[in-house]
N, C-alpha and C positions, 0 to 999 in steps of 0.2 A: 174763387178768387183768392186770389195770392197772398193774402193778408185779410187779418180776424177783424171782423167789424160788431163790436156789440149790438144785439139785438133788441129791441124795445118789447118788454113783455106782449103786446098789443098782439105782434106777429103768432105767438104760439096758439092764442085761442082763435087767432083766423084759421091758422095751418088745420085747427080741429074742427071749425066750421067746412072749411073745404073738402077736408077727407070722407066728409060724413056724404057731402052735395054729389062727388067720385063713387063713391061706392053706391051711391041711388043710380045714379047714370050707367053703370056697369050690371046693374040687376037682372037686366034680360041676358046678357051673353053668358053662355053656356058653363066657362069653367068657374061664375061665380053663382050658379044654381046649385042647391042641395039636392040630392038624389038621394032616395030611398038604399041605391044600389050600392051608393057611395060609404062602406060601414068596415072595412075591413083594409088596413094599407100591410103590404108588407115590404120587409128589408129582408134585401138578400145580404151575406155574410158566409164567413168561412166560421167553424167551429170557435176559436180562439175568438174572433168578434162578438158569436154569442155569449161565449162566458164572459168576455169584458160587459156587455151591454146588459147581462145580468145581475152580476156582482157590483155593478157602478151604478147601476139604474141612470144610466146615461150613454148618450153618442157621439160622436166624432162628427163635429160639425164643419167641412173644409171649406175656405174659399173656393168661390166659383170659378175662379180663373184658375182652377185647377183640375176641373171635372174632365168626366170623357168627352164632355164635346169642345174643343179647344177655342171654338170662337161664340161659348156660349154668354159669357159677360158681356162684351161688345156686339153680340148680335142684339141683344135688348137694348142697348144703347142707342145705337144703327136706326132701330126702330121711331125713337124718341126724336133721334134728329132729324131722321127724312119728315117727322110730323111737322116738325119747326120748321123747316125749309119749304114745306108746302102750305105755311099756315098764308092764310089767305087774311094780308093785315089792311085794317079798314082804317085807322088813325096813327098820328105819331104815338100817342099811349101805346097802345098795340106793337107798335115798332120796337120803342125802348126799351119794354117787355121780353121781347123776342128777342131783340140784338143781345143783351145780358145773358138770356138762357141760352141762347146757343153758346156764347163764351164759355158758360157751364159748364155744358155738354162736351164743349170740345177739351177742356181739360181734366173730364172723368175717364184718366188711364187706368187705375187702378181698383180692383171690388175690394169694397169693405162690407159683403155677403158674406155668410157662415150658413152652407146648406146642411141639410141631413134630408138623403133622399129615400123616397119611397114608391112602391107601385102597385096598382089596382090588380096587377096578375102576379101570381105566387107561381106560378110554375111555365116560366117562359126559360126558352132555351137561353138567347143570350143574354140575359141576366143569370144565370148559373154559369155562363162563361165570363163574363166578365166582373163579375163581386162575387162571386161563390165561391172561389177558388176550382175554377174551370168545372163545376158539379161536384165538388166534393165539399159542400158548403150545403148552409139551411135560408128558407125563406119564414123570418119571422114574422106570422100576422097580428097584427096590432087592432084592436078596437079605436076606429077612428076618432069618434066623441071624447072616450076618456083619454084617448092621448093629446089631444089638442086641448083639453082640463089640464093637463101635467104641465104641461110648457105654456098657457096663457100665464101671461100677456108675454112673454119673452121673446118668444119666438112665434111667428105668423107662417100657419097653413095657407097652403096656397096648390092649387090645381093649374097644371101646366098646361098651356094652348098652345097646337102645334098646328094650327090652320093658318095660313097666311094673309088671309083675306080678315077673318077673324081678328088676328092680331093687329094688324093696321086699322081697322075700326077702332077696336078699344084703345088703342094710343090715341088716335087721332080724338077720338073723345074724352082722354085723358085731358092731353094737351089743349083743347077745345077749354073745357071747362074750369081748366087753372087760368086762363089766360084771361078770362074773362071775369072771372073771379078777382083776380085781383086789379083789373082795369076798374072795375065797380066800388074799387076801395080803396080809390087812389084818393079822395079827398079826406077820409079819416088819416090816411096812412103819411100824407102831407101835414097835416095838421098836429102829428105828432114829432115832427122835425127829425126825423130818423135822418142819420147821415149816409150820403151813397144808399139812397131809397131803394133805386131800378137794382142793383147789387144785392141788396138782400133780397129783394124779390126773388130775383131769378135763384138766389139760392133756397130758398124755400121751397119754390115750384123745383128744384132738382133733387129735396128730400121726398118730397112726394112723387115723382118720377122714382125715385128709389126702389119705392115699394112693390113697385111693378117688373121693373126691368127683370128679374128673375122667374117671374111667372110665362115668358115666351121662349118657345126653343124651336129653332130648325124642324121642317115637319120631317128629317129624315130618321128622329126620334121616338117618332109617336107611338110605334110599336112598344116603347117602355110605358105607357100611360102614366106618369110619372105623378106625383105629389110630394111636395115637399115642405119642411120647414126650416123658415128665414130667418137668420139670426144676423141682424144689420148693426152695424158698431162704426162710430164716426173715426177720422183721422186720428185722434189724439187717443187709440186704443187701452194702452199702458193703463190709462186713469182708472180705469173700471175691469176692464177684464186682460188676463194674460194669455197670446200666443203659445201655442207648442207645435212642434214639427213633427210629421212622421215621412218615410219613404213611400211612395205609392208602387202600386206593381208593373205601372209604366217609368218607373224610375226618375219622379220628380220629389222633390222636397218639399209638399204641401203643408202650408200653414192652416192648423185648426184650432177650433176651439170645442171646449167638453159643453153639450145640450145635455142638461142635468135636468128630472125633472124637480118641480116646484120643493115637492119632498125632499129629495135626497138633498139638496142646496139648504135647507132649515137645517137640516140634521146636522150636514158638516159645519154650516155656521153655529149649531147649540155645541157642537165637540170643542169646537174653539175658545168658548166661553164657558164651558161646564166639562171639562175633559172625565171627570168620575161618573158624570150623570150614566146608567146604563141605558142600551137603547132601547128597553120596550118603557122606560119613562120618558123618556125623551120623545118617542111614538105618540105615548097619549096627551101631553103638552102640543102637538104639532095638530093644526085642524088644516087639514087637505083632503077633497074626496077621493084624489086619485091615492092609492099607499105603495102601489108598485108598476111598472108599467103595465099596462093592459094586456096582456097578449091572449089571443083568442085560439090560434094553432100554430104547429107547426109543420111546416115541407121539408122532410128531410131529401138531401141534393140527389139527383141521381147515381153520382157516381162514387157514392157510400154504403157501406153495410149498412141495410135499413135495422134490421133487428137490433142488433147492439147496440147501435146509436141510439134508438129509441128508450132501449132499456134504462143506459145509462142517463139520456137527458130525463127520462122521468124522474129520476133518482135527486140529479143535479136541480131540478126547478124547485122539487120539495125540500131542498136544503136551503133553497134561498126565499122560500116563503110562500111557493106557488103549489095551485092546486094540481092533484094527481090526475084529474079531469081534462086538461087542457087535450083537445085532438092534436094527433101526431099523424101524418100523413109520410106518403113515401111521393116521390115523383113519377109523373107517368109520362115523362119524357123520356125516349129512348135512346138515351145517350149516357157510353161510357170509356174512360180513361183506363 
């Protein structure tokens, strides 16, 4: 919509109900099934990235339109556009809902998703080359369960789906569930005298779609076996968060946000309110299960001196509150530059 419409509070409650229905409908899909093998996530970075992540207890969360897949954001949007175009309209009410949703999707030209990417694989040559300084970096292995806890609820964790057919089936299910849901609530919604009712329904539907657009990528990227955390914001970003910018390795000025652990955010907030309070006192007053980013293991890149880096990394981890017992391995990839 090109203009702002004040929404009745009932829409927020309805959206929560719809989200639950969609989650239930998608339970049978592999990307939503929990696996006992899915317990470590690897983040590839250079040594400067490792230093910043540990010292700041945060990651860069980059705008999804600037990632390695140039069409990634539009790929997800196009899946929903296709589902809308192929929707089997049965009555005039559905026709109105579909038409307004289509208009919203056609106006979706900019990504408001900021993502931090991980892989289920900790020693992939393609990842070393692309994200870890051409093999001169490191893969940080994090405990998935505790990493989700560290960012919940501000960032949503999701396993990426690469299969074309599965993507289509899932998106069709999301669209069908959404349209049917709002059609079933029309009597209620008409009774509250909502201005521009079908425009608002379309906006609500697209907010639902936004949660899934980033979960689908082209099959050519399937080797990455990606898991990501998605930090979504609305158009009026400066009300809540301030964008930063960095220069990427492929010479793009990339907008990003800082994805901080809940503990780190609260520590920084207390520091502003109580600047003289010692850090150990603050930590005792803040109740969070995850105190540090949950590092389980590290894999040192194939183009680095393993023994020297292992020795300094152990000291660096200890200085920043980590156990000396974190597993540190050398990459098995036979790649040197």
